[in-house]
N, C-alpha and C positions, 0 to 999 in steps of 0.2 A: 070720563075722572073730569073732577073739579074741585079745587079749594076754595072755603069764601070767608074770609076773616070778617067778624064785627067785631064791637066793645070797643073801640079804642074812642078819642076825646081828650079834652083839655081838664086836666086837673091839677089842682095846690100840691104841693110839696108834703109829705107824708101821709097823703090819700091814696086810694084803691081803686082797680078797677079790674075785671073779669074780661079778659077776651076768648073770644070762640073762633071755631074754626069747622065748620060744615063740607062734609065729605061726600060725596057723589059719586055714582058708580064704580067704586068697590067700598070693602070693607077697612076701616085703618085698623083694625085689632090685629090682620095680617101684615103692616109694616110699620117698619119703627118709622115713629114719628119726629118730625121736628120743630120748634120754636126759633125763630133767627131773625135779628134785627137790624136794619143800617141805620146809626145817629147820621143827623145832617156832614158833613163833608170827613165820613171815617167809613172805614168798611164793613164788610159782614161781620156778624157775631153770630156763633152761636148760644143761644141762650137759654135751652133744655132740650134734652130728648127720650125718650119714651121709646121701650123695647118691643117688636110686638108678640102678641098670645099671650100670656101672663104674665110674661117681662113689667119690672117696674121703670119706672125713669130712672137712667143711666146714666146721666149727666146733668150738671147744671151751673154755669160759669159761677167763678166767683164772686164776678159783678153783680147778682144777684142771689146769693145763697141766702135764705135764711127769711127774704124778702116774697120769692114769686116761689108757684107752685106749679106744676105741670101736670095734670090727669086726663082721663079720656074713659067719654062714657057709650063705653062697644052699643049699647040699645040706639041712643039717638046717630050713631056712628059723629062724633062732636069730640072735638079737641075742645082743652080753655087753658088758659093762664093764668092763675092770678095773682095778680101783680099788688103788692102790697108795700108801706113806705115807701112810695115812689121817690125817686129825686130826681133833680131836672136833668142829670147824666144817664136817665133810663127816656129822657124824647127820642123818639126812632120812629122809623117805621116797620112795623112787628109783619112778621110774613109765618105764615104754617107750612111745611117743609115735607113731603118724601118723596123715594126716587121714583114712583110709577108718575105720579100726577105732577110733578115738581113743586111748584110755587102759586102759593093764591095772587090776590092785587095785592095784598096787604092791607093794614090798618092803624094808622095813624096815632099814635100816644106824644101826647104835649104835658109837659109838666110842668107849670111855671106859675 
């Protein structure tokens, strides 16, 4: 089982990025999936969470509400995080995570 994030990069404030998390070895539709981030010199923050099965997004952090959207493509077995109106405080290493597969290696987002 594996999670591989991609899509990070350097973007100016106000810009957008879409992160992807490709899963292998299991079906993401069967598990609660999360996006978590760690900013420099800070702890981990749960950004958003999506329920298993037909459930939708069950949590979005107040710090990103209205700007970030989490979604899942079951056919592609891929998780997404659409990030709009990015701010400098969104700079962090972003991970997707699930209880079964743990965490991916992360993808760096830098807003500057």
